[in-house]
Structure formats: C-alpha cells, structure tokens
C-alpha positions, 0 to 999 in steps of 0.5 A: 500500500505504501509503495502505491501511495509513493508511486501515485504521488510521484506520478502526480508530481510529475504531471503537475510539474509538466503542466507548470512547465507547459504554462511557462514554456508555451508548449501547446501540444504535439501530434504524430501524423501518419499519412498515405496518398498519391503523387503527381508521378502516378505512385503511392505515398506513405509516411508522416510528420511529427508536429509540436505546437509551441508559442502559437507556432507549429514546428514539423519534421516529416518523412515520406516515401514515394514509389512509382506504381507498376501500373503507371510504368512498365519500365524497370526498375521503378523510380523511388523518392524520399521527401524529408521536410522541416517546416514551420507554420500555424494551426487555426482552430475553429471548434472541431475543425483545424486548418494548418499551413506550414512551409520550410525546406525539404531535402529530396532523394530520388532513385531515377531511371537513366536511358542506359540499358543494362543487360542482365545475366538471364538475358533480359535487360533493365535501365540503370539508375542514379541517385539524385539529392536536391534541396527544395522548398516545401509547403503543407496545407491541411484541414482536419476534423478533431472528434477527440482531444487526442485524435483528428482525421483529415486531408493534407496537401504537400508540395515539394518545389525542387529543380529535379522533380516538383511533387504534389502530394494529396494525402489522407491524414490521421493525427494522434497526440495532445491536440487541444 
C-alpha cells in the first residue's frame, strides 16, 4: 500500500510539474501524423510528420516515401523518392475543425531511371539508375476534423518545389497526440 501511495504521488508530481512547465514554456501540444496518398508521378505515398505546437507556432519534421506504381510504368526498375521536410507554420482552430499551413525546406532523394540499358545475366535487360539529392522548398496545407482531444482525421496537401522533380502530394491524414 505504501509503495502505491509513493508511486501515485510521484506520478502526480510529475504531471503537475509538466503542466507548470507547459504554462511557462508555451508548449501547446504535439501530434504524430501518419499519412498515405498519391503523387503527381502516378505512385503511392506513405509516411508522416511529427508536429509540436509551441508559442502559437507549429514546428514539423516529416518523412515520406514515394514509389512509382507498376501500373503507371512498365519500365524497370521503378523510380523511388524520399521527401524529408522541416517546416514551420500555424494551426487555426475553429471548434472541431483545424486548418494548418506550414512551409520550410525539404531535402529530396530520388532513385531515377537513366536511358542506359543494362543487360542482365538471364538475358533480359533493365535501365540503370542514379541517385539524385536536391534541396527544395516545401509547403503543407491541411484541414482536419478533431472528434477527440487526442485524435483528428483529415486531408493534407504537400508540395515539394525542387529543380529535379516538383511533387504534389494529396494525402489522407490521421493525427494522434495532445491536440487541444
């Protein structure tokens, strides 16, 4: 019994100190935001963001994998992309609806097919690939419905503007965390 009281008191003191720190530092919430969708090169996207709301600003770090779909291209190997994003923006809450807009930098890695054909050992052939790394600008705009304090569902539109392959990525989004 004594051990339970001590553990309960410890947990309560940690929670109270967290709330005190939260009030002093401007921490407003966080979200883990898994996403899935399509992109302009006829492929699938999956990944997500980690968002932290601090002093009326949202700081976001994201990672998305984009894979060319085999229906869209008969060429092999399929092209793949990795989109990293580091953005800053705001949330506008209107009751249970949240509008989010962010912008920032986005390193981008692409495994691209070249025009060079390589003959395989089995008598077939495939295209050679090259890895390309560029830094672009990224924006994200989203609309979410918040049915619970810890969860929201909605859509996000992400764009990566870079010199190699500009991307437009609509996704379905689910957020989990301390949202309100």
